[in-house]
C-alpha positions as CSV (number, residue, x, y, z in Angstrom):
1,M,92.1,86.4,107.3
2,N,90.0,86.5,110.4
3,L,87.2,89.1,110.0
4,R,87.2,89.8,113.8
5,E,89.0,93.2,114.1
6,S,89.6,93.4,110.4
7,V,88.9,96.6,108.8
8,A,86.8,96.3,105.5
9,V,85.9,99.0,103.0
10,V,82.9,98.2,100.9
11,T,82.2,100.5,97.9
12,G,78.6,101.2,97.0
13,A,77.4,99.6,100.4
14,S,74.1,101.4,100.8
15,R,71.9,99.0,99.1
16,G,71.9,95.7,97.2
17,L,75.0,93.5,97.2
18,G,77.2,96.3,98.9
19,A,74.7,96.4,101.9
20,A,74.4,92.5,102.1
21,I,78.3,92.3,102.1
22,A,78.9,95.1,104.7
23,E,76.4,93.4,107.0
24,E,78.0,90.0,106.6
25,F,81.2,91.4,107.4
26,G,79.6,93.1,110.4
27,R,78.3,89.9,111.7
28,G,81.9,88.4,111.5
29,G,83.2,91.1,113.8
30,A,84.7,93.4,111.3
31,K,85.0,97.2,111.4
32,V,83.2,98.2,108.2
33,V,83.3,101.3,106.2
34,V,80.0,101.8,104.5
35,N,80.8,103.7,101.3
36,Y,78.2,105.7,99.4
37,A,78.1,108.2,96.5
38,G,74.5,109.7,96.8
39,S,72.3,107.6,99.2
40,Q,73.3,108.8,102.6
41,E,70.1,107.6,104.4
42,P,70.2,104.0,103.3
43,A,74.1,103.8,104.1
44,E,73.3,105.1,107.5
45,E,70.7,102.4,108.0
46,V,73.2,99.8,107.0
47,A,75.9,101.1,109.4
48,S,73.1,101.1,112.1
49,K,72.3,97.5,111.5
50,I,76.0,96.7,111.8
51,N,76.5,98.7,115.0
52,E,73.4,96.7,116.6
53,I,74.3,93.2,115.4
54,G,76.7,92.8,118.3
55,G,79.6,90.3,118.1
56,G,82.2,93.0,117.8
57,G,81.1,94.6,114.5
58,E,81.5,98.3,114.0
59,A,80.5,100.5,111.1
60,I,81.0,104.1,110.0
61,V,79.7,105.9,106.9
62,V,81.8,107.6,104.4
63,Q,80.6,109.4,101.3
64,A,82.8,109.3,98.3
65,D,82.1,108.7,94.5
66,V,84.9,106.3,93.5
67,S,84.7,107.2,90.0
68,D,86.6,110.2,91.0
69,P,90.2,109.4,92.0
70,E,90.5,112.1,94.5
71,Q,87.5,110.9,96.3
72,A,88.6,107.4,96.1
73,Q,91.9,108.3,97.8
74,S,89.7,110.2,100.5
75,L,87.5,107.1,101.1
76,I,90.6,105.2,102.0
77,D,92.2,108.1,104.1
78,E,89.1,108.2,106.0
79,A,89.1,104.5,106.8
80,V,92.8,104.6,107.9
81,E,92.2,107.6,109.9
82,Q,89.1,106.1,111.8
83,F,90.3,102.6,112.2
84,G,94.2,102.8,111.6
85,R,94.4,100.2,108.8
86,V,92.6,98.8,105.7
87,D,92.7,94.9,105.6
88,I,89.8,94.2,103.0
89,L,88.6,96.3,100.1
90,V,85.4,95.1,98.2
91,N,85.1,96.9,95.0
92,N,81.4,96.8,94.6
93,A,80.2,100.1,93.4
94,G,78.6,100.1,90.1
95,I,76.0,101.2,87.7
96,N,74.4,100.2,84.5
97,V,73.1,102.3,81.4
98,D,71.4,99.7,79.2
99,K,71.0,100.3,75.4
100,P,71.7,98.6,72.3
101,I,75.1,99.6,70.9
102,D,73.8,101.7,67.9
103,Q,71.8,103.7,70.5
104,M,74.5,104.1,73.1
105,E,75.7,107.5,73.4
106,I,79.4,108.2,74.2
107,E,78.5,109.5,77.9
108,D,76.6,106.3,78.5
109,W,79.6,104.2,77.8
110,D,82.0,106.6,79.7
111,Q,79.8,106.8,82.6
112,V,79.6,103.0,83.1
113,V,83.2,102.2,82.4
114,Q,84.3,105.2,84.6
115,L,82.8,103.8,87.8
116,D,82.6,100.1,87.1
117,L,86.3,99.6,85.9
118,N,88.1,102.8,86.6
119,G,86.7,103.2,90.1
120,V,88.0,99.9,90.9
121,F,91.4,100.8,90.0
122,Y,91.3,104.2,91.9
123,A,90.0,102.4,95.2
124,T,92.6,99.8,94.7
125,H,95.5,102.2,93.9
126,A,94.7,104.2,97.2
127,A,94.3,101.2,99.4
128,L,97.5,99.4,98.2
129,P,100.3,101.3,99.9
130,H,98.7,100.4,103.4
131,M,98.2,96.7,102.4
132,I,101.7,96.6,101.2
133,E,103.1,98.1,104.3
134,Q,101.1,95.6,106.6
135,E,102.1,92.8,104.1
136,N,98.5,91.5,104.3
137,G,95.3,92.3,102.5
138,A,92.3,90.9,100.5
139,I,90.7,92.7,97.5
140,I,87.5,91.4,96.1
141,N,86.2,92.7,92.9
142,I,82.3,92.3,92.0
143,S,82.4,91.5,88.6
144,S,79.3,89.7,86.7
145,V,78.2,86.9,84.6
146,V,77.5,89.1,82.0
147,G,81.2,90.1,81.9
148,E,81.7,86.4,81.3
149,M,79.2,85.7,78.7
150,G,77.9,89.2,77.5
151,N,74.3,90.4,77.5
152,M,71.9,92.1,75.1
153,M,72.0,96.0,75.6
154,Q,74.7,95.8,78.2
155,A,78.0,96.5,76.0
156,N,79.3,99.0,78.4
157,Y,78.6,97.0,81.6
158,S,79.9,93.8,80.1
159,A,82.9,95.3,78.9
160,A,83.6,96.9,82.4
161,K,82.8,93.7,84.1
162,A,85.0,91.7,81.7
163,G,87.7,94.1,82.4
164,L,87.6,93.5,86.0
165,L,88.6,89.9,85.5
166,G,91.7,90.7,83.7
167,F,92.5,93.4,86.4
168,T,92.1,90.7,89.0
169,K,94.3,88.2,87.6
170,T,97.1,90.7,86.9
171,A,96.9,92.2,90.5
172,A,96.8,88.9,91.9
173,R,100.0,88.1,90.4
174,E,101.8,91.3,91.1
175,L,100.7,91.4,94.9
176,A,101.0,87.8,95.9
177,Q,104.6,88.6,96.9
178,N,103.1,91.1,99.5
179,N,100.6,88.5,100.9
180,I,97.9,90.4,99.3
181,T,94.9,88.1,97.7
182,V,93.0,89.6,94.9
183,N,89.7,87.7,93.6
184,A,86.6,88.3,91.9
185,V,83.0,87.3,92.5
186,A,80.8,87.1,89.3
187,P,77.0,87.2,90.3
188,G,74.3,86.1,88.1
189,F,70.9,87.8,88.3
190,I,70.4,88.8,91.9
191,E,67.2,90.2,93.3
192,T,68.4,93.8,93.6
193,D,67.3,97.2,92.2
194,M,69.1,96.5,89.0
195,V,67.1,93.3,88.3
196,G,64.0,94.8,89.8
197,A,64.1,97.4,87.2
198,I,63.8,94.7,84.3
199,P,60.3,94.5,83.0
200,E,58.4,91.6,84.2
201,E,58.1,89.7,81.0
202,V,61.9,90.0,80.5
203,Q,62.5,88.8,84.1
204,E,60.4,85.7,83.4
205,S,62.4,84.8,80.2
206,I,65.7,85.2,82.2
207,L,64.1,82.8,85.0
208,K,63.9,80.2,82.2
209,T,67.6,80.4,81.4
210,I,68.6,79.7,85.1
211,P,68.8,76.1,86.0
212,L,67.9,76.7,89.5
213,G,64.7,78.4,88.5
214,R,65.1,81.5,90.7
215,F,67.1,84.8,90.9
216,G,69.8,84.8,93.7
217,Q,69.7,86.7,96.9
218,P,72.2,89.5,97.9
219,E,73.0,87.4,101.2
220,E,74.3,84.6,98.8
221,I,76.8,86.9,97.3
222,A,77.8,88.3,100.6
223,Q,78.5,84.7,101.9
224,A,80.7,84.0,98.8
225,V,82.7,87.1,99.3
226,R,83.2,86.1,103.1
227,F,84.3,82.9,102.1
228,I,87.1,84.3,99.7
229,V,88.2,86.7,102.5
230,E,88.7,83.9,104.9
231,N,90.4,81.7,102.4
232,D,94.1,82.7,102.5
233,Y,95.2,80.3,99.6
234,M,92.7,81.7,97.0
235,T,94.0,84.3,94.6
236,G,93.5,85.3,91.0
237,A,90.1,83.4,91.0
238,T,86.6,84.3,89.8
239,L,83.8,82.7,91.9
240,D,80.7,82.1,89.8
241,V,77.5,82.3,91.8
242,N,74.8,82.5,89.1
243,G,72.4,79.7,89.7
244,G,73.9,77.7,86.9
245,V,73.0,80.2,84.0
246,D,76.5,80.0,82.9
247,M,78.7,76.8,83.4
248,R,81.5,77.3,81.1
């Protein structure tokens, strides 16, 4: 798929990985829907950057909490109303509530799974009728290395991100007949707010487990997402971008 003139919806695009992905698409000339749930000002800043980049990129900002199926539907409806179609959906929105399993409350589990896993289904379900009608589309689900190897104090997050991998493979099998590709990216530890919230001594111990000896940058994940979008023969795959922390 050529990014130029394609319409891309990026959930959770006000900061971190989502912002980097949205900006990468904008540099490629895409029309980008910058989605946010509560951080309007940062989302508007991302859209402004895209609109100032040049090269044909264009962006609008749409508020929607994709953990709510009605709001996920309204996000896709607004994208179609503004740009006429949806070619690319990046399911990036997510949260983490880190606690040991024996201290994790039911609401801690439900909150994370509702957004990180169920929200992906809601947004995908809303976008599919348009992609199927077009007989073309690309869906990229942002999973995590902890969905592949687990992580202390992240049972809810790990479970949700692992669930995305199974969802990706099943959706890829079902939708190939409609010329829709479905893939996942599993980032390692990336310099975002999520990693920044980890205590410094824990960050140092994590760095010792990464063969490349550093945390990744959001832009490196954005480049991986763009690679997947532009590769029409890649579907049902998980692209690991983790500095070598997990090589299975």
